[in-house]
C-alpha positions in Angstrom: 68.7 103.2 96.4 71.1 105.5 98.0 74.1 104.0 98.7 77.6 105.4 99.7 80.6 104.3 101.0 80.9 105.4 104.9 84.5 104.0 105.9 87.0 102.0 104.5 89.2 99.3 107.0 92.5 98.3 107.3 93.6 95.1 109.1 96.5 95.5 111.2 98.8 94.0 113.9 100.1 97.2 115.6 97.0 99.1 116.3 99.0 101.9 117.6 101.8 102.4 114.9 99.0 102.0 112.6 97.0 104.8 114.0 99.9 107.1 114.1 100.7 106.5 110.6 97.2 107.0 109.3 96.3 110.0 111.0 99.5 111.9 110.2 99.4 110.5 106.4 95.6 111.5 106.4 95.0 114.3 108.8 92.1 112.4 110.1 91.3 112.5 113.8 90.5 109.5 116.1 86.5 109.4 116.7 86.5 106.1 118.5 88.3 103.1 119.4 89.4 100.4 121.8 92.1 97.2 122.0 90.4 96.0 119.0 89.9 99.1 116.2 90.4 102.6 116.0 88.0 104.7 113.9 89.4 107.8 112.0 87.2 110.6 110.9 88.1 113.3 108.0 87.7 116.5 110.0 86.0 117.9 106.9 83.0 114.9 107.4 83.8 114.7 103.6 85.4 111.7 103.1 84.8 108.3 104.2 86.0 107.0 107.6 88.9 104.9 108.1 88.4 101.9 110.6 91.9 100.0 111.6 91.0 96.8 112.7 93.3 94.6 114.9 93.7 90.8 113.3 96.0 88.1 114.3 97.3 87.1 111.1 100.1 89.6 108.9 99.2 90.5 105.8 100.2 87.9 103.0 100.4 88.9 99.0 99.1 92.0 97.4 96.1 93.7 98.8 92.8 93.3 97.3 91.6 96.8 97.7 94.0 99.5 98.6 93.5 103.6 99.0 94.1 106.2 96.8 95.3 109.3 98.2 94.8 112.5 96.3 97.4 115.3 96.6 98.7 118.9 95.3 102.2 118.3 95.0 103.4 114.7 94.7 106.8 115.0 95.2 106.6 116.7 98.3 103.7 114.3 99.6 106.0 111.7 98.6 108.7 112.6 101.1 106.2 113.4 103.6 105.1 110.2 103.8 108.2 108.7 103.5 109.3 110.7 106.5 106.5 109.0 108.3 107.7 105.7 107.6 106.3 104.5 104.3 108.0 102.7 101.7 107.9 103.4 98.1 107.0 100.2 96.1 106.5 101.6 93.0 106.8 105.1 90.5 104.3 105.2 87.6 104.5 107.9 85.0 105.6 111.4 85.2 105.4 113.6 88.3 102.6 115.8 86.8 100.5 112.8 85.9 101.6 109.5 87.4 101.3 108.1 91.0 103.5 106.5 93.4 102.8 103.1 95.2 103.6 103.2 98.7 103.3 100.5 101.7 102.7 101.6 105.2 104.5 100.3 108.3 102.8 96.9 107.8 102.9 96.4 104.2 99.6 97.6 103.1 99.8 99.6 99.9 98.3 102.5 98.6 98.4 104.8 95.8 99.5 109.0 95.9 98.6 110.9 92.9 97.7 114.3 92.3 94.0 114.7 92.2 
């Protein structure tokens, strides 16, 4: 049996804001969508898709699943993400080997580390 992750979904209350944030944060492009979802794809076709789904309820509590974003320069990427509206939640370890937990505009947490 061959299985691969095709996409990861993130619930959102504000589809336009989530789409703007996640396209800028990841460099992914809008592939399809309507008023209820946006599907983003990796321009290199090497990573899974990202599906943003409109839901009526707000996020409550800690995420049960989150994205891990790998970057070349953690300090520069942290500054860039904060400029896009991400909020720094926690810092773990040192710049060269640690990671930073961020929250997007709706509080969905994700981690960024050198990878």
